[in-house]
C-alpha positions in Angstrom: 37.9 108.8 93.9 41.1 106.8 94.0 43.8 107.8 96.4 46.8 106.1 97.9 46.3 106.0 101.7 48.6 108.3 103.6 50.6 106.4 106.3 49.7 107.5 109.8 53.1 107.9 111.4 55.4 110.3 113.1 57.4 112.7 110.8 60.6 110.5 111.2 59.9 106.8 111.5 63.2 104.8 111.4 64.6 101.3 111.5 68.2 100.8 112.5 70.7 98.1 113.4 72.7 95.3 111.8 71.6 93.8 108.6 71.3 90.0 108.1 74.8 90.0 106.7 76.1 91.8 109.8 74.3 89.6 112.3 75.6 86.4 110.5 79.1 87.8 110.6 78.8 88.5 114.4 77.4 85.0 115.0 80.1 83.4 112.9 82.8 85.4 114.7 81.7 84.4 118.1 81.5 80.7 116.9 85.0 81.1 115.6 86.2 82.5 118.9 84.7 79.6 120.9 86.2 77.1 118.5 89.6 78.8 118.7 89.5 78.6 122.5 88.5 74.9 122.5 91.0 74.0 119.8 93.7 76.4 121.0 94.0 77.9 117.4 95.3 81.5 117.5 94.7 82.1 113.8 91.1 81.1 114.1 90.8 83.4 117.1 92.1 86.3 115.0 89.5 85.5 112.3 86.7 85.4 114.9 87.8 88.7 116.4 87.9 90.4 113.0 84.5 89.0 112.1 83.0 90.5 115.3 84.9 93.8 115.0 83.8 94.6 111.4 80.0 94.9 112.3 80.9 96.9 115.4 83.0 99.3 113.3 80.1 99.6 110.8 77.7 100.5 113.6 80.1 103.2 114.7 80.5 104.6 111.2 76.8 104.7 110.5 75.5 106.0 113.9 78.5 108.0 114.8 77.7 110.5 112.0 73.9 110.1 111.9 72.4 112.9 109.9 69.1 114.7 110.2 67.3 114.6 106.8 64.2 116.3 105.5 62.2 115.6 102.3 59.9 117.6 100.1 57.8 116.5 97.2 56.8 118.8 94.4 54.5 117.6 91.5 54.4 119.6 88.3 51.7 120.2 87.2 49.5 119.5 90.2 46.4 119.1 88.0 46.3 116.7 85.0 43.9 115.1 82.5 44.1 111.3 81.9 46.9 110.5 79.6 49.0 113.6 80.5 52.4 113.4 82.0 54.3 115.4 84.6 57.3 115.4 86.8 57.8 114.6 90.5 60.7 116.4 92.2 61.9 114.9 95.5 64.3 117.1 97.4 66.4 115.4 100.2 68.1 117.9 102.5 70.8 117.3 105.1 70.1 119.9 107.9 72.6 118.5 110.3 76.2 119.8 110.8 77.9 116.7 109.6 78.3 114.9 106.4 75.8 112.1 105.7 76.6 108.6 104.4 75.6 107.2 101.1 71.8 107.4 100.7 69.5 104.9 99.1 66.3 106.9 98.4 62.9 105.1 97.6 59.6 106.6 96.7 56.9 103.9 96.6 54.7 103.6 93.5 51.3 105.4 93.4 49.0 103.2 91.4 47.5 105.0 88.4 50.0 107.8 88.6 53.7 106.9 89.2 55.9 103.8 89.2 58.0 105.2 92.1 61.7 105.5 92.1 64.8 103.9 93.8 68.2 105.5 93.5 71.5 105.9 95.2 72.7 109.4 96.2 76.3 110.2 97.2 76.9 111.5 100.7 75.4 115.0 101.4 77.4 117.7 103.0 76.0 119.7 105.8 73.1 122.0 104.7 73.2 120.4 101.2 70.2 119.3 99.1 69.9 116.6 96.5 67.1 116.5 93.9 65.6 113.4 92.4 63.2 113.7 89.5 61.0 111.1 88.0 58.0 111.0 85.7 54.3 110.7 86.5 51.6 109.7 84.1 47.9 110.0 84.8 45.9 107.0 83.7 42.5 107.8 85.3 40.9 110.6 87.3 41.0 111.0 91.0 43.0 112.7 93.8 46.3 111.0 94.4 48.9 111.5 97.2 52.6 111.0 96.4 54.8 110.2 99.5 56.4 109.5 101.9 60.1 109.2 101.2 62.2 106.3 102.5 65.9 106.9 103.0 68.4 104.2 103.9 72.0 104.9 105.0 74.4 101.9 105.3 78.1 101.2 105.4 80.0 100.2 102.3 80.0 96.5 103.2 76.2 96.5 104.0 76.7 95.3 107.6 74.7 98.0 109.3 71.8 100.1 108.1 69.8 103.1 109.2 66.4 103.4 107.4 64.2 106.4 107.9 60.8 107.2 106.6 60.3 111.0 106.3 56.8 112.3 106.1 56.5 114.3 102.9 53.7 114.3 100.3 52.2 116.1 97.3 48.7 115.9 96.0 47.9 115.5 92.3 44.4 115.9 91.0 43.6 114.1 87.8 40.4 115.7 86.4 38.1 114.1 83.8 38.9 114.1 80.2 37.2 117.0 78.4 36.0 116.8 74.8 35.6 120.0 72.8 31.9 120.5 72.0 30.3 122.9 69.6 26.8 124.4 69.4 24.0 124.5 71.8 20.5 123.2 71.6 17.6 125.6 71.7 17.3 126.3 75.4 13.7 127.1 75.4 11.8 127.5 78.7 14.8 129.3 80.2 14.9 132.8 81.6 17.6 134.8 80.0 19.7 136.8 82.3 20.5 139.2 79.5 16.8 139.7 78.8 16.1 140.4 82.5 18.8 143.0 82.6 17.6 144.6 79.5 14.3 145.4 81.1 15.8 146.5 84.4 18.2 149.4 83.8 19.9 148.6 80.5 20.1 151.4 78.0 20.8 152.0 74.3 19.5 148.6 73.3 22.6 146.9 74.7 21.7 144.5 77.5 25.3 144.5 78.7 25.3 148.3 79.4 23.7 149.4 82.7 23.6 152.8 84.3 23.8 154.1 87.9 23.6 157.5 89.5 26.7 159.7 89.2 29.0 159.6 92.3 31.6 162.4 92.8 34.9 161.1 91.6 33.5 159.1 88.6 35.2 159.7 85.3 33.1 162.2 83.4 33.8 160.2 80.2 31.5 157.5 81.6 28.5 159.8 81.9 25.6 158.6 79.7 24.2 162.0 78.5 21.2 160.6 76.7 20.1 158.6 79.7 20.8 161.5 82.0 18.5 163.7 79.9 15.7 161.2 80.0 16.0 160.6 83.8 16.7 164.2 84.8 19.7 163.1 86.7 23.3 162.4 85.9 24.0 158.7 85.4 27.1 156.9 84.3 27.6 153.7 82.2 28.5 150.4 83.8 29.3 147.4 81.7 28.4 144.1 83.3 29.0 140.6 82.0 25.7 138.9 81.8 24.7 135.3 81.5 22.6 134.2 78.5 20.6 131.6 80.5 20.9 128.5 82.6 21.0 124.8 82.5 21.1 121.9 84.9 23.3 118.8 84.4 22.6 115.7 86.4 24.9 112.7 86.5 23.8 109.2 87.6 26.6 107.7 89.6 24.9 104.6 91.0 27.2 101.5 91.0 24.3 99.3 89.8 23.7 101.4 86.7 27.3 101.2 85.4 29.6 98.4 84.2 33.3 97.9 83.8 36.3 98.9 85.8 38.3 102.2 85.7 39.8 103.6 83.6 37.6 101.7 81.1 34.1 101.8 82.5 30.7 103.3 81.6 31.0 105.5 84.7 34.2 107.1 83.5 32.6 107.8 80.1 29.6 109.3 81.9 31.8 111.5 84.0 33.8 112.7 81.0 30.5 113.4 79.1 29.0 115.4 82.1 32.3 117.3 82.5 32.5 118.2 78.7 28.9 119.4 78.7 29.3 121.4 81.8 32.5 123.2 80.7 30.9 123.8 77.3 27.8 125.4 78.9 30.0 127.6 81.1 32.1 128.7 78.2 29.0 129.8 76.4 28.1 132.2 79.2 25.3 130.2 80.7 24.7 129.6 84.4 25.2 126.0 85.4 23.9 123.7 88.1 25.8 120.4 88.2 24.3 117.9 90.6 24.2 114.2 91.3 21.2 111.9 90.9 20.5 112.4 94.6 20.4 116.2 94.3 23.8 116.9 95.8 25.2 120.0 94.2 28.7 119.6 92.7 29.0 123.1 91.2 26.6 126.0 90.7 27.1 129.4 89.1 28.6 131.1 86.1 32.3 130.9 86.8 32.7 127.5 88.3 34.8 125.5 85.9 37.3 124.6 88.6 34.5 123.4 90.9 33.2 121.2 88.0 36.5 119.6 87.4 37.4 119.1 91.1 34.0 117.8 92.0 33.9 115.3 89.1 37.5 114.3 89.7 36.6 113.1 93.2 33.1 111.7 92.4 32.7 108.0 93.1 29.9 105.5 92.7 27.2 105.1 95.3 25.3 102.0 96.4 21.9 103.5 95.8 19.6 101.4 93.5 17.1 104.0 92.4 17.0 107.5 91.1 15.7 110.1 93.6 16.3 113.5 91.9 13.4 115.9 91.5 13.6 118.5 88.8 11.0 121.0 90.0 13.6 123.4 91.3 16.2 122.7 88.6 16.9 125.9 86.7 16.8 126.1 82.9 17.2 123.2 80.5 17.7 119.8 82.1 20.5 117.4 80.8 20.8 114.0 82.5 23.7 111.6 81.9 22.7 108.1 83.0 23.9 104.6 83.0 21.6 101.6 82.6 18.0 102.3 83.5 15.2 100.2 84.9 11.5 100.6 84.1 11.1 102.3 87.5 14.0 104.7 86.7 12.4 105.7 83.3 9.0 106.2 85.0 10.6 108.4 87.6 12.3 110.6 84.9 9.1 110.9 82.9 7.0 111.8 86.0 9.5 114.3 87.3 10.0 116.1 84.0 8.8 119.8 84.4 6.2 120.9 81.9 7.4 123.5 79.4 11.0 122.7 79.9 13.4 121.0 77.4 14.8 117.8 78.9 17.7 115.9 77.3 18.9 112.4 78.4 22.2 110.7 77.5 21.6 107.0 78.1 24.8 104.9 78.1 24.6 101.5 76.5 26.3 99.7 79.5 26.1 96.3 77.7 29.2 97.4 75.8 31.3 97.1 79.0 32.1 94.0 80.9 30.0 93.4 84.0 31.7 94.0 87.3 29.5 91.3 88.9 28.0 93.5 91.6 25.5 91.7 93.6 22.8 94.4 93.6 23.0 94.6 89.8 22.0 91.0 89.4 18.6 91.7 91.0 17.8 94.7 88.7 16.1 94.4 85.4 18.2 96.9 83.3 16.5 97.9 80.1 18.5 98.0 76.9 19.7 101.5 76.1 17.5 101.8 73.0 14.4 100.6 74.9 15.0 103.1 77.7 15.6 105.9 75.2 12.4 105.1 73.4 10.4 105.1 76.6 11.9 108.5 77.6 11.1 110.0 74.2 7.5 108.8 74.5 7.4 110.6 77.9 8.5 114.0 76.5 12.3 113.7 76.8 14.9 114.0 74.0 17.1 111.0 74.4 20.4 110.0 72.9 22.1 106.6 73.2 25.8 106.7 73.9 28.0 103.6 73.2 31.4 102.6 74.4 34.1 104.5 72.6 31.8 107.1 71.0 33.3 110.4 70.2 31.6 112.8 72.7 31.5 115.6 70.2 29.5 113.5 67.8 27.3 112.4 70.7 26.6 116.0 71.6 25.9 116.9 67.9 23.5 114.0 67.6 21.7 115.1 70.7 21.2 118.6 69.2 19.8 117.1 66.0 17.4 114.9 67.9 16.1 117.9 69.9 15.5 119.8 66.7 13.6 116.9 65.2 11.5 116.4 68.4 10.8 120.1 68.5 9.4 120.0 64.9 7.3 117.0 65.7 6.1 118.6 68.8 5.1 121.7 66.9 
C-alpha cells in the first residue's frame, strides 16, 4: 500500500507577514531615513518614508480584508485501475462577508497519482466559489490521499503575504489490473452447492428452484401444484441463486520471494494474477476464499468482488521468510500464487496438500526482475522457477511457471491445459 501521509495539523494552518522583498524595502527605507537625517537630505528622507510606507500599506490591504476560505477535494472516479485517468476538482470558497484578494492556489503532487497544480485565481466575492480541475493518472495500485490545499493571498507588489493551508482531502483507490480470463479447470474434490440444494428441497429437476410452505398472502401463481400433491400440503416456488462450488486462492506476499520495484515488480504481477483469478472465479458463480500465505482472509463469500479489489489494492509485502499456510480447512480447489520458492517452501506445500483435492500453483520466475537487494533475500537459496515447479509436480501439484510480462490470460489457459494433462497421467 502506498499513500501520501496526511499532515497532522489544524484545519487552518497559516503563515503571514512581510515577504523578503517587503522586509528589504523596510530595512532600506529606515537606512535612507537615517542617512537623510545625518546628511540633511530632504529628498532622501522622502524616499525613505515612501519605502517604509509601502510595506505598511500592503499589510493593511492584505490583513484589513482577510477572508475566511474553505476547500473541498473531489476525485472522479474514486476507484481506478493502473493506467486509468481521472479528474480532481478543488473547490475554494470564500465564506466571509468581504471580497478576498488575488489567490495563489497550490495542491502538492501525490506520487503515483497526480502532479499537483499551482494556479492564480482572481479575487472571490463574498460567498463565491472557484473551481480548479486537474488530471490524475494512476500508475500503480494502492490507496492515495489527495490534499491539503495551500492558498496564498498577497498584495500586487508582493510585499506582504498571507498563506493558509486548509485541511481538505479525497481518497483514491487504485485497484489491481484485471485480465479477462476464460474457462475453468475441472474443480474435482469440491462440494457443489447446487448439488447440495438439489438433494435438499429442490424440485422439478431444477436445482435453482426450491419450495416452502404456503403463507397467507403469497401469490397463488407461485404455488407448485405437483409438489403440493406429493407433500399433501400447499407449497410455493422460490428461486434461489446457488453457487456451483468453491475455490481457495492464496497469495504469497513475502518480500524475500519477490524482486523488482513497483509498479514493475514480481509482486505486482502476482497481485494482478491473484485478482484476475479471484474475479473470474466469482463471475462463474463459485464461492471464493482469498487469503494470504499466513492464512489471513482478504475476502470470503460469493459476492465479494469489491472486497477482493480493495483488499489486494492495499496489500503490501511482509518480512516473513517462510510459508506458514495450512490447507486442511481450505474449501474447494486450491490455487496458490507464489514468488520465488526455497526447498523448504516446496516441501511445505507438498506436505500441506490435502489428499483428493486439486491443487494448482503459479510460480513466478522472479529472476526476470531486477533484485531489490533486500538483506534477507541474500541468505535464502531461491530455486529456479522451473526447478520449483517440477518439485511441486512430483509432489502432486499442478504447477505453471509465470514469466515477466506474460499475458495472464495465456498463463491461465496454460494452467488449465497442464491440469488436464496431469489428470490423464494420474488416471
